[in-house]
C-alpha positions as CSV (number, residue, x, y, z in Angstrom):
1,M,-3.8,-11.3,-28.5
2,N,-1.5,-10.0,-26.4
3,S,1.5,-8.4,-28.7
4,S,5.3,-8.6,-27.7
5,A,5.7,-4.9,-26.1
6,D,2.5,-5.7,-23.6
7,T,4.1,-9.1,-23.4
8,A,6.8,-6.8,-21.9
9,A,5.3,-4.5,-19.9
10,A,4.3,-7.4,-18.4
11,R,6.8,-8.9,-17.1
12,E,8.7,-5.8,-16.0
13,L,5.4,-4.5,-13.7
14,L,6.0,-8.5,-12.2
15,D,9.1,-8.1,-11.4
16,L,8.5,-5.1,-9.7
17,I,5.5,-5.7,-7.6
18,N,8.0,-9.5,-6.8
19,S,9.9,-7.5,-5.3
20,S,8.6,-7.6,-1.9
21,W,10.7,-10.7,-1.0
22,I,14.0,-9.8,-1.0
23,A,12.5,-7.7,1.8
24,Q,11.9,-10.3,4.2
25,A,14.9,-12.4,2.8
26,C,17.0,-9.8,4.2
27,Y,15.2,-9.0,7.2
28,V,14.9,-12.3,8.2
29,F,18.3,-12.9,7.9
30,A,20.2,-9.9,9.8
31,R,17.4,-11.6,12.4
32,L,18.8,-14.2,12.9
33,D,22.5,-12.3,12.6
34,L,23.3,-15.3,9.8
35,A,26.1,-12.6,8.1
36,E,27.9,-12.4,11.7
37,L,27.4,-16.4,11.8
38,L,29.8,-16.9,9.0
39,A,31.9,-14.1,9.7
40,A,34.8,-16.7,10.0
41,G,34.2,-18.4,7.1
42,P,31.9,-21.3,4.8
43,R,29.1,-23.0,7.1
44,S,26.5,-25.2,6.8
45,A,23.2,-24.8,6.1
46,E,22.7,-27.5,8.9
47,D,25.1,-25.7,11.5
48,L,24.0,-22.1,11.0
49,A,20.7,-24.0,11.5
50,A,21.5,-25.0,14.8
51,A,23.5,-21.9,15.9
52,A,20.8,-19.4,15.1
53,G,18.3,-22.0,15.8
54,A,16.0,-23.1,12.3
55,N,14.8,-25.3,10.5
56,A,17.7,-26.7,8.0
57,P,15.9,-27.1,4.6
58,A,14.1,-23.5,4.9
59,L,17.3,-21.7,5.7
60,R,18.6,-23.9,3.1
61,R,15.6,-22.7,-0.3
62,L,16.2,-19.2,2.0
63,L,20.5,-19.2,1.4
64,G,20.1,-20.6,-1.8
65,A,16.9,-17.4,-2.5
66,L,19.7,-15.0,-1.2
67,G,22.2,-15.9,-3.6
68,S,20.3,-14.9,-6.9
69,V,20.7,-11.1,-5.3
70,A,24.6,-11.9,-4.5
71,L,24.2,-11.9,-0.7
72,C,25.6,-14.6,-0.8
73,R,26.9,-17.7,-2.4
74,Q,27.2,-21.3,-2.0
75,R,30.2,-23.4,-2.7
76,E,30.7,-26.3,-4.6
77,D,30.7,-28.1,-1.5
78,G,27.4,-27.4,-0.4
79,R,28.8,-24.7,2.2
80,F,27.6,-21.5,2.2
81,E,30.0,-18.5,2.3
82,M,28.6,-14.3,2.8
83,T,29.7,-11.5,0.2
84,R,30.9,-8.6,0.2
85,M,27.7,-7.0,-0.1
86,G,25.7,-9.8,2.5
87,A,28.0,-8.9,4.7
88,L,26.7,-5.2,5.6
89,L,24.1,-6.4,7.5
90,R,26.9,-7.9,10.0
91,A,26.2,-5.0,12.9
92,D,29.6,-3.6,13.5
93,V,31.0,-3.2,9.2
94,P,31.6,0.0,8.2
95,C,28.0,0.6,6.2
96,S,25.9,-1.2,7.4
97,M,22.9,-1.8,6.5
98,R,22.0,-4.1,9.6
99,S,19.9,-2.3,11.0
100,W,18.0,-0.5,8.4
101,A,17.5,-4.0,7.9
102,L,15.7,-4.3,10.7
103,Q,13.1,-1.5,10.9
104,W,11.7,-1.8,7.3
105,G,12.0,-5.1,7.9
106,G,10.1,-5.1,10.9
107,E,7.7,-2.2,12.1
108,A,8.2,-0.7,9.0
109,W,6.4,-3.6,6.5
110,Q,3.7,-3.9,9.5
111,V,2.9,0.1,9.0
112,W,3.5,-0.5,4.7
113,A,0.9,-3.1,4.5
114,N,-2.2,-0.9,5.3
115,L,-0.7,1.9,2.6
116,L,-4.4,1.8,1.5
117,H,-5.4,3.1,4.6
118,S,-3.1,5.8,4.3
119,V,-3.7,7.1,0.6
120,K,-7.6,7.3,1.7
121,T,-7.5,9.6,4.5
122,G,-3.6,10.5,4.6
123,E,-3.3,9.7,8.2
124,S,-0.6,7.6,9.4
125,A,-1.2,3.5,9.5
126,R,1.2,2.8,12.3
127,S,-1.8,5.1,14.7
128,L,-4.4,2.6,13.0
129,I,-2.4,-0.2,14.1
130,T,-1.2,1.6,17.6
131,G,-2.8,4.7,18.3
132,N,1.5,6.4,18.4
133,T,2.3,8.9,16.7
134,G,5.6,11.0,15.8
135,F,7.9,8.5,18.0
136,G,6.9,8.8,21.3
137,H,6.8,5.7,22.0
138,L,9.9,5.0,21.6
139,E,10.2,6.7,24.9
140,H,8.4,3.0,26.3
141,D,10.2,0.4,23.7
142,P,13.8,0.4,24.2
143,Q,14.5,-2.8,21.5
144,A,12.6,-0.1,18.9
145,A,15.2,2.5,20.0
146,R,18.0,1.1,19.5
147,T,16.6,-0.7,16.3
148,F,15.2,2.7,15.1
149,N,17.8,5.3,16.0
150,Q,21.1,3.4,14.8
151,A,18.7,1.9,11.3
152,M,19.0,6.5,11.4
153,V,22.9,5.9,11.7
154,D,23.3,3.4,8.8
155,L,21.2,5.6,6.4
156,T,23.1,8.9,8.1
157,R,26.3,7.5,7.4
158,L,26.4,7.1,3.2
159,A,25.6,10.5,3.4
160,A,27.5,12.1,6.2
161,L,31.1,13.1,4.3
162,D,29.4,14.7,1.4
163,I,26.7,17.1,4.1
164,A,29.9,18.0,5.6
165,E,31.4,19.0,2.7
166,G,28.5,21.2,1.7
167,Y,28.0,23.5,3.5
168,D,31.4,25.1,5.7
169,F,30.9,24.0,9.5
170,S,34.2,25.4,10.8
171,A,34.3,27.4,14.1
172,K,31.0,27.3,14.4
173,R,29.3,25.8,17.6
174,I,26.1,23.5,16.3
175,V,23.3,22.0,17.3
176,D,21.6,18.6,15.7
177,V,17.8,19.4,16.2
178,G,16.9,15.6,16.9
179,G,19.8,14.3,16.1
180,G,19.7,10.9,16.6
181,Y,23.0,9.5,18.2
182,G,25.3,12.2,16.8
183,E,26.0,10.5,13.4
184,L,26.1,13.0,11.5
185,L,27.5,15.6,13.9
186,A,30.1,13.3,14.1
187,R,31.2,13.3,10.4
188,I,31.1,17.4,10.3
189,L,33.0,17.5,14.3
190,V,36.7,15.2,12.7
191,T,35.8,16.9,8.9
192,Y,36.4,20.4,11.2
193,P,38.5,20.4,13.9
194,D,37.3,24.1,15.5
195,A,33.7,23.1,15.7
196,Q,31.5,22.4,18.6
197,G,28.8,20.4,18.6
198,V,25.3,19.3,21.1
199,V,23.5,16.4,20.3
200,F,20.1,17.5,21.1
201,D,17.4,14.5,20.8
202,M,14.4,12.4,22.8
203,P,16.1,10.8,25.4
204,H,17.0,7.2,23.7
205,A,18.9,8.9,21.9
206,I,20.8,10.6,24.0
207,S,21.7,7.9,26.4
208,R,23.8,6.2,23.1
209,A,24.2,8.6,21.4
210,R,27.5,10.3,24.3
211,E,28.4,6.6,23.7
212,H,28.8,7.0,19.9
213,L,31.1,10.4,19.7
214,A,32.8,9.3,21.9
215,A,33.9,6.4,20.8
216,R,35.0,8.6,17.9
217,D,37.0,10.1,20.3
218,L,34.8,13.0,20.1
219,G,33.2,13.2,23.6
220,D,35.1,16.7,25.0
221,R,33.2,18.4,21.9
222,C,30.3,17.7,22.5
223,E,26.7,18.3,24.6
224,F,24.5,15.8,25.5
225,V,21.0,17.5,25.6
226,A,17.8,15.3,25.6
227,G,14.1,17.3,25.2
228,D,12.0,17.7,23.0
229,F,11.6,19.8,20.1
230,F,8.6,21.7,20.5
231,Q,9.3,22.8,23.0
232,S,12.9,24.0,23.4
233,V,15.8,23.5,22.4
234,P,19.5,24.6,22.7
235,S,20.1,28.7,22.8
236,G,22.6,30.4,21.8
237,A,24.4,28.4,18.6
238,D,26.1,29.3,15.7
239,L,23.7,26.9,13.6
240,Y,21.3,24.5,14.1
241,V,21.0,21.6,12.3
242,L,17.9,19.6,11.3
243,K,18.9,16.2,9.2
244,T,15.2,14.9,7.7
245,V,13.8,15.9,11.2
246,I,11.0,18.3,9.0
247,H,10.0,15.2,6.4
248,D,8.4,13.0,9.1
249,W,6.2,15.9,10.0
250,P,3.0,17.8,8.5
251,D,2.8,21.4,7.9
252,N,1.6,22.5,11.0
253,K,4.0,20.1,13.7
254,A,6.6,21.3,11.4
255,R,6.0,24.8,12.0
256,E,5.8,24.8,15.0
257,I,9.4,22.8,15.1
258,L,10.4,25.4,13.3
259,R,9.3,27.7,15.4
260,T,11.0,27.0,18.1
261,C,14.2,26.5,16.9
262,L,13.9,29.8,15.7
263,R,12.7,31.3,19.2
264,A,16.5,30.0,20.7
265,M,18.4,31.3,17.2
266,S,21.0,34.4,17.9
267,P,21.1,37.7,15.5
268,G,23.7,35.9,13.3
269,S,23.0,32.7,13.4
270,R,21.4,30.1,11.0
271,L,18.9,27.7,10.5
272,L,20.0,24.5,7.5
273,L,17.3,21.9,6.7
274,I,19.1,18.7,5.4
275,E,16.0,16.8,3.4
276,R,15.1,15.6,0.0
277,L,13.2,18.0,-2.3
278,M,10.7,16.2,-3.9
279,P,10.3,17.8,-8.0
280,E,7.5,18.6,-9.9
281,R,6.2,15.6,-11.4
282,L,8.0,12.3,-11.0
283,G,9.4,10.6,-13.6
284,P,11.2,6.9,-14.3
285,S,14.3,7.1,-13.1
286,A,16.1,4.9,-10.0
287,E,16.3,9.0,-8.5
288,N,12.5,10.0,-8.4
289,R,11.8,5.3,-7.8
290,A,14.0,6.8,-3.9
291,L,11.9,9.8,-4.0
292,A,8.9,8.0,-3.8
293,R,9.1,5.3,-1.8
294,A,10.3,8.1,1.0
295,D,7.9,11.2,0.2
296,L,5.3,7.1,0.5
297,H,7.2,5.8,4.2
298,M,6.3,9.0,5.1
299,L,2.8,9.7,4.9
300,V,2.8,5.4,5.7
301,A,4.6,5.3,8.6
302,L,3.3,9.5,9.9
303,G,1.4,11.0,7.6
304,A,4.2,13.1,6.5
305,Q,5.6,13.7,3.7
306,E,9.3,14.9,1.6
307,R,8.9,19.0,0.0
308,T,9.1,20.7,-3.1
309,Y,11.9,23.0,-2.7
310,P,8.7,26.0,-3.1
311,Q,7.3,24.1,0.1
312,M,9.9,23.9,1.8
313,Q,9.6,28.3,0.4
314,A,5.9,28.8,1.6
315,L,7.1,26.4,5.5
316,L,10.3,28.5,6.5
317,S,8.6,31.7,5.3
318,S,5.6,30.4,7.7
319,A,7.4,30.0,9.9
320,G,9.2,33.4,10.0
321,L,12.2,32.2,9.2
322,E,13.5,33.7,5.4
323,A,15.1,32.0,2.8
324,I,18.7,32.3,1.3
325,R,20.6,30.2,-0.4
326,R,20.2,26.2,-1.2
327,I,22.4,24.8,-1.3
328,E,23.4,20.9,-3.3
329,T,25.5,18.6,-1.8
330,R,27.1,15.4,-4.2
331,C,24.6,13.4,-1.7
332,E,20.3,12.9,-2.5
333,F,20.1,15.5,0.2
334,Q,19.8,19.6,-0.3
335,I,20.4,21.8,2.2
336,L,18.7,24.6,3.0
337,E,20.2,27.9,4.9
338,A,17.8,30.1,6.6
339,S,17.7,32.3,9.1
340,G,15.5,34.5,12.0
341,P,13.9,38.2,10.1
342,G,15.5,40.6,10.3
C-alpha cells in the first residue's frame, strides 16, 4: 500500500512533469497576439478568434486554461480580459516577455525535445536538427534573428539596472561584446552619463541596435560595429563586457573569444564576464531550478554550459587573463573582473 508521503511526492512529481503545457500555452497566446487584442478591453472568445484567425471553441478553452495561471480572466458576462501579468506578453510594454515566450515555445521547444541526444552525446540538439551550431543561422533567417535578439532584450532588461549599479562604469569607454540590441549598454549609459559605448555583434543585431539606442537618445554616445568575436573586437577600450556570452560556448570556443578580447585590450583595460555561476551541488530551491534550467538549455541548444567559479577562473587563466575579483549583484548574475598579464 502506498504511504501518504509517497502519494504526496507522486502528486508533486506529476505537477512538475505536467507543467510544460504552460510554456506552450504562453507561446500560442503570444503568437496569436492575444495580449494586443485584449489591450483595449474585454472581448468575447468569438471576437478574438475572428481577429486572430483561430477556432472560437478551442480559443475559449485556451483562454480558460490561461485563466488558471492568471494570464487572463473570464468575466461574468463571458468575455475575457487581461491581467497585469498577461499584459507583459504585449510587445511594447516595460518588462515585456513576448519575444522570450516566442523563443522558448518555438525554436527552444524543438531542441528540448531532443535533450536525450544531448545527454547521451554532450552535443547540441540544434546541430542534430538543423545542422547549425552557434548563432550563424540567424544571419540567414531575419525573423528568427529578430525573435532571438528581442528575447535577449526581454531577459537582459530584468537584470540590467542591478548589473549597472554593481560596478563602477563611470568615465569609461565600454565595448559590449556580443551585445545584441545593446540593452545592457543602454542601461549603463543612462546610469553613467560620462561613459561612452560600443555595441559589437553580428550584422543581424547591429542593424537594430542603432534603432534601439537612438530610441533612448543614446545614439550619439555609442558606436555600432559588426564583426565576429572569434576574429577581432574593437581595440583600446577601458572595459570589455561579455554578458552571458561565454556560457554559450564550450571551453575551446570560449577560450578563443577571451583571447580575441585580450589581443584588443590595452595595459589598463579590464574584462568583465557577467554570468550565472553554478554551485558545486544543486539543491531543491527556486534559485537552483533556474540555474539548472539555464545549464541544460546551454547543453541542448549549444553544447555548452553554465560554469562554477573555479571553472571560470581556470578558463580565464587558460586564455591568458588574470582574475581580479568576483562581484555579487542584486540579481542572479555575478561580475568577474579580469585583466591581461602583468
